[in-house]
N, C-alpha and C positions, 0 to 999 in steps of 0.2 A: 604219759610217757610210754606206757604199754601199748596204747592205741597207735602211737606214732611208729613204734617198732613193728607193730602188726601191719601198718600201712607201707612201711619202707621195705620190708623183707621181700615181697614179690618183685619190687623194682630192682633190688640188688640181685635177685635170682635171674631175672630176665637179662640184666646187664651182663652178668657173669656168663649166661648162656650165649649171648651175642659175641662176647669177647672170645669165648672158646671156639665158636663157629668160625670167627675170623682167623683165629690162630690155626685151626685145622685146614681152612681154605688156603691160607698162605703157605702152610707147610706142604699141602698137596701140590700147589703150583711150583714150589721150590724143588720138589722131587720130580713132578711129572714133566715139566718143560725140558730139563736137561736130558731126561730119558727119551722124550720125543725127538729132541734135536739129534741126539747120538744115533737113534734108530734111523731117522731119515737120512742122515749123513752117510751112515754105513750102507744103507740101501742104494743110494744114488751113486756113491763112489764105487761100490762093488760092481754095480751094473756097468758103469763106465769102464772099469778095468777088465771086465769079462768080454766086452764088445770087441769084435774084430775090426779095428780101424786101420785103414791103410793111409789115410790122409788126416791132416790137422783139420779140426772142425771149428769154425769161428761163427758165432751167432750174434746178430744185432737185435736189440729189443727196441722195436718201433711200432707200437700198436696201430698207428695211423700212417703207415708208409705210403698210402695211396692218396694222401690229402693234397699234395701238390704245393706245399708252402716252403718257406725258407728252411725249416727244420728238415724237411724231406730232401731238399737240395743237398744239405750236408751229408745225409745218409747215402744218397746215391753217388755223389762225387767221391765219397770215402770208399765205397765198395768198388767203384770203377778203378780207383787208384790201387787198391789192394789186389784186385783181380789181375791187373797188369804186372804188379811186382811179385805176387805169389800165385802163379798159375796152377800149382798143385794143391792148393788149399781149398777146402769146401766151405762155401759161404751160405749162411742161412739167415732168414729174417723172421722173427716172431711178429706176426701181424694179426690184428683183429678185423681186417677187411675181408671177411668171409664171403662177401657177395661178389668179389672180383677174382677172376682166375689169374694165375701167374702171368700169362701172356697179356691180359688186359692191363695189369699193373705196370708191366715193363713198357707196354705201348704208350700208356699215359705218361710215364716218366720221360720217354723220348719226345712225346708230343708237347707236353706242358712245361717240362724243365730243361729240354734240350740236352739230355744226358743219356747216352746209350751204354748199357752194361751188358755183359755176357749173360746169356740165358741159362748158364749153369747154376746161377744163384737159386737156392731153394727156399720155399716159404713154409713156415710152421704156423698153421692157422689156430687162433685162439678164440674161444667162444664166450669168454667172460670179460670182454673188454668194457662192458657197461659199468663194471665196478671201478673204473678209473675216471668215469665221467662225472662232472660237477653236479649234474642234476640229481644224481643218486644221494647227494649229501647236502640238503638245504642248510644244515648246521654243521659246524666243525668240518668244513669242506676240505681244508688242507690235510687234516689228519685222515679223514675218510678216504680221500683219493690216494693218499700214500699207503694206507693199509690195504686198500683195494689193489694197488699196484703190486704189493707183495703177494696177494692172492693170485693175481694174474701171472705174476712172475713164477709162482710155483706151478701153475698150469703149464707154463712154457717149459720149465725144467723137467716136468714129468714126460713131456714129449721128446725132448732132446736135451741131453746134458753135454754141452760142447766143451772143448778144451779152453777156448777163450770166449768170454762174454763181454759184449760192449753195449752199453746203454747210450742211445743217441737222442733220447727224448726228455731227459731230466727226471726220470723216475728212479731216483737214487735209492729208494727203499728196496728196490729189487737186488741191489748189489750184495747185501749180506746173504740173500737166498742162494745166489749162485756161488759166492765165495766160500761160505761155510757149510752149506748143505751139498752143493754140487761139486765143491773142490776145484772150481775153475779159476784161471787167471781172469782178472776183471779190469775193465777200462770204461771210461765214460767221456762223452762230449757234452758239456753243460751249456745250454743256451741261455739260461737265466737261473739265478738262485730262487728256490721256492719261497724263501722268506728273506727279507732284507731289513737293514736298519731303517730305511725309509718307510717300510710298512709299519714298523713299530712306532715311528714318529707320527705317521698319519693317524694311527689308532689313538696314540697318546694325546694328540691335538684334537681328537674327536672330530676329524674331518670325514664327511660322507663320501665314499668312493665305491668303485665296483667291488672291492673286497672288504668294505666296512659299511654295513647297512645302517640306514638312518636311525632305527630304533636303538642300535648299539651306540652310535655316535652321540645320541642325546642322553644316554644314561651313564653317569659316573661309575656306578657299580658294574654294569656290563662291560664298560671300557676297561676297568681294572681286571675283570675276569678274563677278557680277551687278551690283554697284555700278558697275563700269567700263562695262558694257553699258548700264546706265540713263543714265549721264552722256553717253555717245556718242549715245544715242537722244534725249536731251533737246536736244542741239545740233541734230540733224536736225529735230526737231519745231519748234524755234525758227525755222529757215530756212524751213520750210513756212509757218509762221504769218506770216512777212514777205511772203508772196505774196498775202495778203488785203488788198484795197483798203479794205474796211469790215468791222470785226470787232465782233460783238455777243456779250456773255456774259450768262448767266442769273442770276448770284448774286454776292454779295460773295466767297464762297469761290473761285469760278472766276476772278473779277476779280483777286484778290490773287495767285493762282498764275500766271496767264497774264501778268500785268504783269511779273513777274520773269523769265518764260521768253521771252516774245515781245518785250518792250521796245518796245511801240508803242501808239498810242491805242486804247482799248477803250470800247465803249458798254455800260453796264449796263442791260439791259432784262429785267425779271422776266417769266417765262413766264406764259401765260394760265391762269387757274384759274376754274372755275365757282363763282361766289359769290352771285349775285343770288338765283336760285331756291333754292339750298341754304340761304341765310340765312332763307328764309321757311318752312322746315320747322318745324312746331310742336314744342315741347319741354315735357314735363310733368316731374314729379318723378322721381327715380330709379326705374326699373321693377323689378319683382320678378325678371324674367328679364333678365339683363344680357348683351348681346352686345358683344364687343370686335372692332371692325372693322379689318382690315388691308387696305390698298389699295396694291398694288405688283406690277409684272410679276414673273413667276417666273424671276428671274435670280439667280445665286449671290451677287452683291454685296448683294442686298436682305436676305439673312440671315434668311429665314423660320424657320430652325432655332432662332434665338435667341428668337423669339416663342413657339414651342412649348415650348422649355426654360423660358421665363419662366412659362408656365402650370404646368409641373411644379413649379417653385419656389413658385409661389403656393399650390398645393395643400398644401404643407407648413406654411404659416404662417397659413392662415385655416381656420375651422371647415368641416367637410365639408358641412354643410347649406347654407352660403353658396356653396361651390364648385360644388355641384350645380346652381346656377342660372346658372353662367357658361358662355359659349360663345365661342371664338375663331373668327372667320369670316375666312378668307383669300380675298380677291377679287383677281384679276389675270388678265393675258393671257399666253398662250404664243405665242412667235414660231415655234418649230420643235420638232423631236423632242427636242432637248436639254432645252428647257424642260419638255416633257411628262414626260420622265424625272425631272426634278427634283420635279415634283408627286408622282410615284409614290414617290420617296424620302422626301418629307415625310409622305406618308400612312403609309408604313412606320415612320417615326420616331415619329409620334404613337401608333401601335399599340405600338411598343416601350416607350413611356413610359406605356402604358395610358390614353391620353388620347383615343382615337378617338371616344368619346361627346361630347367637349367641343371638338372641332375640326372645322369644316366647310370644305370647299373649293368655291369658286364660280369656275370657270375660264371666261374669255372670255364673261362675262355681258353682256347688253345694258345700255344706259344706264338704261332704265326699271327693270330688275331691280336695278341698283345704287342707284337712288333709293330703292327699297323697303328695301334694306339700310341706307341712311343713316337712314331713318325709324325702323327698329327697333333700331338700335345705340345704345349709351350711351357707350362709350369708343372711342377710336381709338388705333392703335398703329403705329409705323414704326420699323424697326431698322437701316436701312442706315448703315454707318459712312462718314463723309465724303460724305453725300448732297449732290450739287452744289447742288440747290435743295430740291425737295420739293413738287411740285404736289399730290401726294396728301395731304400734311400740311395744306396750306392748305385743301383741300376738306373734310377731316375737321373742321377748326375751323369752317369756314363752315357746315357742317351742324349745328353745335351739339354735336359730340362732344368730351368732355374728352380731350385728345390727349397721348400720350406719344411722344416721338421720341428719336433718338440724339443724344447731346450732342456734335455735331460738324457740320461743313459748314453747309449752308443753314439747317436748323432752328435751329442755335445762333446763327448770325450774322445771319440775316435775318427769321426767322419767329416764334420763340417767346421771349417775354420771361418770365423766371421769378422776378423779384423779387416778394415777397409783395404789395406794394401795387398792382402792375400785372400780375399773373400772367396769361398767356394760355394756358398749358399746362405740361407737365412734360418734363424731359429725363433720360435715363438712359443707362447704358453696358452693364452686365452683366445677365444674366438675373435675378440676385438683386435688383439695383436696380430693374429693371422690376417685379418681383413686389411688392416693398415699396411702390413707388409706386402700383400698382393697389390694394393693401390700404389705403393712406392715402386715396386718392380715394374708396373705398367707405365710409370713415368720415366724410367731409365732410357737412355739413348741406346741405339743399336751397338755402338762401340762399347759402352759399359756392359751390356748384356753379353757380348762376345768375349770380353775379358773374363767375366765370371765363369762362363761356360768352358772356355779353354783351360782355365786353371782347375776347374772341377774335373774335367775329363782327364787331365794329366795326373790327378791325385788318386784315381781309382785303381791304378795298376796294382797297388799293394793288396787289393782285395780280389784278385783274379782267381779263377778256378785252378789254374796251374799252381799259383802260389799256395793256395789252400792245400792242394794234394801233396805238394812237396813237404810242407810243414807238418801235415797230418802224418805222413809216412815216417818222418823223422821222429816225431813224438811217440808214435804208437809202436815203433819197431821193437823196443825191449820186450813186449808181450810175445813176440814171435821167436825169440831166441831161447 
């Protein structure tokens, strides 16, 4: 017995020591964090109060403002509308595009997005954008990027503490930084929820996807751990969402998911799409050379591989002489080296399937070149699962292309009606389904094609740039009062 006590005493002592250290550590955090928060808040609000400001300052958080995608179209259309309504307000953009000058950025916006904003907009350059990139966090990517956005957000706040802060990228973890440390009014335009019920379902079902790696999907223990991690993250995401004074969402899909996560009022404002001049593109009967146009940034969730796979499946079910006249054209922008590497992978994939003659890549093309592609194409294709909205889908339809999109998200809930009497386009999921849908479209008569095209073009007016700007101004106006 004495020997047992002699053996156990060191264990009890070490355990007691660790418990004491944990207690002291938690006590230190409980004291240190509030002191740090109050100190930073006093510092930034005092600096703002002492500054001599003659104009209201409004800042947009958009680290990739020069990317040229749908999210950037929202940013620049919003700024254009606000500049017209509030000419005496100063507008700023926090951006990580340190390699581009303001004139170069604005020129690209005009050239690639067909939006012209007043050059009075100012840019706040951020040097720590790498902390919001997924490649920095091979594990716990969502949490890493979110905490990284807080770090990047604080870098932004140190350079400028505006009166109104608006996040237009979905980095909701920046909102508490500006609201509680900067003392700003806050708003956000959310393109997609960072986490959704569907994501939890896919992990729970142990399905391997771009955000659920194979070794996790194959392990019951790791699946359970990831589900716990996702639920904790969803709670943090909800707290950050509550820091937004005005919250706008871009689709029914995003509205439904954020309503359950954030439990606060949300404004549905569809993003701006080019519809007027696209609707005026003349259309003849089905051309002999058929171009299938894809319009999406080269990001993993856009699933360009599925489009190439669909071409492979299509080749198996239609005569070779017809397939010889088909070309898949992938148009999109690259944000960084990771996107450029994805394009190389896609080129290699098309070669692996012996489709290099039938797949073209148009990377970072100008808007004028894109208009040429619209005129020459006959079909449109979009393959992202749970696409939050789908500006590209709307523009394909406005240009008169018979469009096939993924049966989920915005295309399903907001854009494409598929009942025969009022069909606007087509929806599919698998490569085989996309292939059979293309085969079916090629069998339609000119009259049937024209009916679908006319209905689709008539339906896109609800997504016009003017409609977006009117609704955006109406929703965001309380921040300016």
